[in-house]
N, C-alpha and C positions, 0 to 999 in steps of 0.2 A: 671646716669639717675635718675631723681627725681621721687620717688615713689608716689608723690602726684598728678602727672599729671592726669587729667581727674576727680579728686575728686571735688565735688561741693565746690565752695568757697563762703564765706560770703561777700556780698557787704556792704561797709561801710555806705551806705546811701547817701543822698544829691545828687550831680550831677551824681555820678557813678550809683546810683540806678535809677535815672530818665532816664539815657541813656539806661538802659536795657529795658525800656518801649517803646522806639522809635520803630515804625514799619517801616522798610525800604520800599521804593516805588519800584514797578516793572513796566517795560515798558508794554504797552497794549498787545504786542504780546505774553507775558508770562502769562497773566491773565486768559485766557479762559480755558475751560475744555480740549481742545486739542491744541497742538502746532505742527505745520506741518513743517518739514524740506524741504527747496526748494534748489535743487542742481544747481549750476552755472557751469561755464566753468572750465576746468582743469587749474591748476596753474603751474607756473614756479618758479624760485628762485628770490629773491630780486635783485640779480646780475645775469643777463642772461648769462654772460660769464662763470659763475660757474655751470650752470645747469647740464652739463654732469657729472661733478665731484659729485654733490649731488645725481644725479640719480643713479650713480654707487654705492654710499655708502648706498642709501636707495631705493633699487629696489622695495620693497613691498609697500612703503608709499609715494614715490615721485609722483608728478603730480596729486594728488587728487584734487577734485573740491572744490571751495568755497561753503559753505552751509549757507543759511539764515534761520532764524526761524520766522515763521509767525503764527499769531492767526488763528485758523481754527474752530471757534465756531460752524459754520453751518454744519460742516462735520459729517457724521455718523460714528464716530470713535468707537473703542471698549470701552465698559463701564469699569470703574475703576476695578471692580471685575474680568473682563475678561483679564486684562493685566497681563502678567507674572511678578511676583515680581523681582526686580533687587537687586543684591548684589554688593555693591560698597565699595572700600577702599579709604581713603583720608590721605595724608601725607603732613606735612609742610617741605619744603626743601628750605631753604634760610633764610636770616636775618629776624627777626621778624619785621612785618610791620603792622601799624594800619589798621584794616579791615579784617585781615586774618580769624578771628573767624566768620565773617559774611559770608565768602565763605562756610564754613562748615554748617552754619545755613541754607543758601539758598539751598545748596545741599540736606540737610536733609528734608526740607519742600517740595522740588520738588519731592523727592523720595516717601514720604508718600502720596503726592497728586496723584502721578502716580499709586501707589498701596500701601495701608497701611502695607502690609506684606513685603515691601522692607526693606533691612537692610543696614545700614551704619556703617562700621568699621573705627575707627580712629587709626592710628599707633602711639603708644606711644613712644616718643623719636626720632621722625623724621625718617630719612632713616635707622638708626640702628634698630629702632623698626620694620620697614618694613622687613629688612633682617632676624630679629629674630622672626617674626610673633607675635609681642607683640601688642595686640589690645585692644581697648575699644569700645564697642558698643555705638554709638552716639544716644541718646534719647532726648526727650524734657526736661526731668529732668536734664540730664547732661548739656545740652545747656543753661539752665535757667540763670546761673550765668555768661555766657560768651557772651551773645548777645550784640552787639555794644560795646564790650570792647576791649581794646588794648592788645598787647602782643600775644604770641603764647603758653601761659601756659596751654591751654586746653589739648594739646598733646605734646608740646615741640618740639625741633629740635636738630639735632646732626651735622654730618659732611657734610651734604648737598651734597652728591655725590652718583650717581648711574651710574657708567661708567666702572668699572673694570669687567672682565668676572665673577669673583667670586661674585661680587655684583649683576650683572644681573641675574645670576643663582639663587641666594638667593631670589631676588625679584620675579622671575618667580615661584619658589617653593612655596612661600607664596601665590601668586595669585591662583595657582592651589589648594593649600591646603584649602583655604577659598572659592574656587569656585566663585571667583569674576567675575562679568560681566564687571566691570570697575575699574580703578585706577585713582584717581584725584591727580595730583602733583601740589602743591601750591608753587610757587617760582618765581625767576627772570630769568635772561639770562642763567646762567649756568644750573639751575635746569630744564628749559624747553628744553635746548639742550639735557640733559640727558633723559628727557621724550621722545623726538623724537627717541633716540637710543633704549630705552627700548621698545617703541611701535614696532619698526622694528624687534627687537629681538623676541618679543612675537609672531608676525605674522609668522616669519620664523620657529618658533618652534611649530606652531599650538596651541598656547595657546589662549583661547577665550577672555581673559581679554583685554578690550579696554583701552588705555592710553590717557588721555587728560591733558593738562596743563592749569593753570590759572595764568595770569600775576599779581603777587603780589611782589612789590619791592619798598622800600622806595627811592632808588636811581633814579627811573624814567628813567633808561637807556634801559629798554626793550620797545622800541618805534620804530615803523615802519609803513608801509602803512596800516597795519591791526590793530595795537595797538596804540591808541592815547595817552594813559597814563596808569600807573600802579596803582593798589590799594595801598594806603598808601602814595603816593607821595603828594597828596593834604594836608593831615594831617601833615606830616613831615615838609612841606614847611611853612604851617601856624604857627606851633609851633616855628620853627627856625626863621621865619621872625619876630615874636614878641620878641624873645630873642635878635636878632640883633638890633631891634628897641630900646629895653631897653638899650643896650650898646651904641647906638648912642646918646640917650638922656643923659646918664651918661657922655659920652665924652664931649658933648657941655656944660653940667652943670659944670664939673670940669675945662674944658678948658685947660688941660695940658697933656693928655694922648692920645696915638695912640693905638687903640685896633686892634689886629690882630686876626681874627676869622676864624677858619677852620671848614668847614661843611662837611657832608657826600658826597660821590661821588667819586668812584674809577676810572673807565675808562672814565667817562663822568661827566660833571660839571652841570647837570640839577638842582640839589638842590640849589647850590650856585647861579646859574643864576636866578631861580625863586625867591629866597629870596631877591636878589638884586633888582628885579623889584618891590617886595612888600615893602621893607624897605628903599631903596635908600641909601646904605652906600656910603662913599666917593670914595672908590676904589674897584674894583673887578678884579681879575685875573683868567681867564678861562684857563684850561689846553689845550683846543682846540686851543686857540690863540697862546699860547706858543709853542705848538708842530708844528703848521703850519708855524710860523715865525722862528722856531728853535732858540728861545731866550736862551742865556746862563743864568746861575744863576746870574752872576754879572750884566748882562743887565737888568734882572728883578729888581734887587736891585736898580740900577741906576734910573729906571723909577719910582719906589716907592719914592725914595729920591727926584726926580724932583717934584713929587706931593707934598711931605712934604714941600719942599722949596717954591713952588708956593703958598701954603696955608699960610706959614709964612710971605710972602710978604703982605698978607691981614690981618696980625695980628692974624692968627689962628694957634694954636699950639696943636690942637686935631684932631682926625679923626678916621675913621673906615675902615679897609681893610678886605675884605672877600675873602677866597680862598677855593677851594675844596680839599679834602684829597688826591686826585690823582694827584695834581699839580706836586709833586716832580718827578713822573714818566714821566711827559710831558717835563721836561727839558732834552735836549739831553744828556749832559754829566752825569747827575744823573741817567737817564734811563740806559745808558751803564754800569755805576758802579753797579747798582742794578742787571743787567743781569749777570755780572761777579760773583757777590755774590751768585745769584741763582744757577749758574753752580757749584760753590764750595759746596753749600748745597746739590745739587743733587749727587755730588761725595763724599758725606759724609766726607768732610774736617772738622775737629774740628773748632769751632768758634774761639778759641784762636789762631789758625794758619792762619785764612783767610786773615788777612791784609798783611801777608808776602807773600801770593801767588797771590796777585793781580798783574795785568800788571803795568809797571812803571807809565803810565799816571793815571791809576785808583788809584794806591797807593798814588800818589801825591795829587789827589783830596780828597781821603779819609782822609789824614793827615791834609788837609786844613779845613775840616769840624769840628765844635765844638764836643767835646767828647760825649755829650749826643746823637747827631745825629749818630755818629759812632756806638754806642751801639745799637741804634734802627734799623739801617740798617742791622745789623748782626742777628737780631731775626729770629727764625725759620719761615719757609714759612707757608702760609695758605694751606688749603686742595687742592686748585687748583694750587699749586706751585707758587703762586704770593707772593710778599712782603706784610708784615703786615702794610699796609698803615695807618690804624687807629692808630697804635702805633708809627708812625713816626711824631714827632712834627714839621711839616713843618712851621707852623705859628711862632714857637719859633726860628727856623732857620732864617726865613726872618727878624724877629724883631732883632735878634742878629746881622745879617750882615748889616741891615739898620742903626742900632745904630753906628756900626763901621764906616760906610761910612759917616754918618752925622758928626761924630767926626773928620774924615779926612777932610771933606769939611770946617769945622770950623777952623781947624789949617791952612788950605790953604787960608783962607779968602773968600771962595766962599759962605759960609753960616754964617750969622751974627745974627740969631735968637736965641731963647731959646734952652736950652738943650733938646734933643729928649728923650722922655720917653715912654715906651710901656707896654701894658698889653695884655696877650695872653689867648685865650679861644679855646677849642675844643668842639663844640656842636655835639657830635657823638652819644650819647645814650639818651639824654634828651627827644627826640621826638619819639623814636621807640616804646615805650609802651603807648603812649598817647591814650586817648579816641578818636576814629576816628571821622572825620567830617561827616556831613550828606551825603555829596557826596560820601565819601569812604564807608559809611554804605550801601548806595543804590547800588553803583557800585559793591561792593563785593557780596552782596546778589543776585544781578542779575546774576553775573558770576557763582555763585553756582547753580542757576536754569538752566542756559545754559548748564553747565557741565552734569547735569542729562540728559537733552534732547539729548546731543551729544552721550552719552552712549546708551540711548534708541534707537537712530537712527543707532547704530552700527559703529560709527566713532572712529577711532584710529589714533594717531599721529597728533592730532589737538589741537588748543588752543581756548578756549572760548574768544570771543571778543565782544565788544560793540562799535558801531560807533555813531557819532553825539553827543558826550558827552558834548560838549559846551552848548547844548540846554537842556531844562527841560527833566525830566525822560520820560514823555509821548511821546517824540519824538526820544528816543533812538532806534537804530536798533541793533538787536541781531544776531550774526552769529558765525560761526566756521571757522577758517582758518588753513590750513595744516602747521605744524611746519616747514616742509622742504621749504615752500615758503618764510620763514623768514631767511633762511640760506645763508651763503656765505663762501668763503674760503679766508683767509688772503693772501695778495699779497706782493711780494718783493718790487715792484716799482709801481709808479703811471703810468697811460697811457695804451694804447692798448697792449704794449709789456710786461705787468706785468705777473709774473709767479705765479700761485696759489700754496700755500704751506699749509701743515697741513690738519686737518680734517674739513669737513663742520661743521659749528656750527652757532648758533644764537649769534651774536656779539653785544656788547653794542653800542647803537646809540649815537654818539656825538652831541653836540650842532650844529645846522645848522647855520653856519656863513654867509649864504646867506638869511636866513629866516627873516620874518617880526619882530619877537620878538627881534632878535639880532639887527636889524636895529633900532628898538625903543631904545634899550639900548645905542647904539652908539650916537643917537641924544641927549640923556640925560646925557652922560658921563661928559661933561664939567660942567654942572650944579651940578651934583652929587659931583664932585671933589671940587668945590670951594664955592658953595652956601649953603652947609649944608641943602640940600633939603630933610631932613629926613621925613620918613613916618611911622606912627604908625598904623599897621593894626589891632591891638588888638588881644585878645585871640580868639580861635575858637568859632564861634557862632552856637549854636544848635537851637536857636529860634530867631525870629525877622528878620529884613531886611537883615542882612548879612548871613543868614543861607545857602543860595544856591550859595554863591560866589565860583567861580571855579578858578583853577590856571590861572594866567595871560597868561602864555605861551600857555595854551590850548585854551583860547578864542581868542588870537591873530592869532595863526597858522591856525585856521579855517579848520582843516583837516577833510575831509569826503570822504575817499577813496572808500568805498562801494557805497556811493551816486554817485560818479563820474563814477564808473563802470556801474551803472544803466543808467546814462545819455548816456554813450557810446553805451550801448545795444540799447537804443531808437533810436539813430542816425543810427546805423547799420541796424536796422529794417526798418527805413524809406527809406534807400538806397535800400534795397531788394524790398520794395514795389514799388518804383519808377522805378527801373531798372529791368524790367522783360522781358523775351523773347517776342519780338513783339514791344518793344519800339523803338523810332526813333534812327537812327544811331548817330545823334548828341548827344542825351542824353547818349548813350552808350559810345561814345568817351570821353565825358566830365567826365563821371564816372571813366573810365580807367585812364585818365590823372590825375584826383584828387587822385585816389588811389595810383598811381605811386609816386606822390609827397609825400603823407603821408608815404608810405613805406620807401622812401629814408630818410626822416627826422627821422623816428623811428629807422632806421638802424644805423644812426650816433649817435643818443642819447643812443642807447643800449650799446655803448662802453664807458668805463670809460675815463674821460677827465683829463688831467693834468692841472687843474686850481689852481691858487694860489690866496689867499685873503690877504688883508692887515690886520695887527693886529689892534684890537680895542684899541686905546690909551685913556688915561684919561686926557691928556693935549694937 
């Protein structure tokens, strides 16, 4: 644990210092002297067929209503000095993501506006600091050097885990010791699943501390009907898109190298997907496509080689291929091999003995792989018992096998072009500490404010959310959604007969292969492959015409779940108004007939369907 966490740091001047002066924008609903929570309908789960399982696991926090936050300037609320001061703790739990510091800043400002005597404790060293009750009081002086800055170095982070009974008890002891009214957990999918469990545990044990989550994740995979995107995703994609663009221009300039670029993205390929839309590389392989079509490793290699050969026929011997770091787990035989290795790790089998204890088919695959991949596959697991995907050089594996296949095709006379040459890159850490974009600064600061209002309203087991993010800040809608409403249970099979297994959790959201953004990529695929239709988005713009650019996927998807709920409420209200006791029998029959049809359709849609989609090809 770094002893300097929380110590004021010196800004080097220039751009970094100017960023500290940027004042994030707040939606109108959070700007008035009073913010009013408005309670909606009770919620179910994202997968209705899992509702009973989630309800059993979370009896105290399941089914809570949606909550919207509205400006209430005209209300005769309590004066600031009459409001009871609030004591809140905040912890970073997850990979560092640009904008995380602004969540803390927004939370602090909202607390002081609520009552100047309110106190904000930051836990130094992440969840380990929470367990050990190692705190730093967050003040304006402490925050001064961290406003609009990247990284998580104000407080730091550690194992990103609050799920074992010992950890839960330690967190509860800390909350009681500090007499906390609320605990804000800043993180991604796993951290917010832990936040839900901690909230349930504290309620069961009559601990007054309210637990709320904030969606901060560079991977962008914490995405559902309530969460349109996560803090940090915009910045990371902008930085990586420029890096990919630089590589594209280098490739076309030299005219003799294929660049294999791996980007962040474990269970979902959102970063690679967004960066491809922004920079237009020649090829993109999404883990979701590979998993759906069950492509083998050599089938992927052959498709890449087909693309290289098609470009060679046009006299082009350069190109750029982008893949997510989680691609290797999406390949069926590689996933099975990794699972066997994970089991051996869990059984404490020494690394030196693992290869000899693999099943025959897994051992054969293991021996087929290059030595550097074998070493990386055997690395110790992450804290969530998953493989260290960031340490597995998937891009080098692909480049190695593509080169071997191109040599084979040359010997067989199927390829008559120049010798294939590759250059590999992993852009996994270059963007995590970047100065956040204006969008991420505004979004994070807003979520910090919402977190305070959630705690003031007595909400626990909720996540701070903002809807309508594609529009300017003054049109954003602020809300809180129960964490259990985002949960599901993994299933053995697709279809109505699927069997739920494991514990309820918030799972990473994959690329929507039926969505508008993916359809756009499919339309452009041929041009990307053959035409060198490279795009240079440029560095992050903090001023000028590009300042408020949003992620392309966010603008295309046009998601406004909360707005659609309001539309449904309006129609239901109109039906109640028109169909009252005393109305004509014809109107009553028409209403019943319509409602029966709607109910039948919704019943069918509520069950998972076994739908298959074609793989997105580049040729």
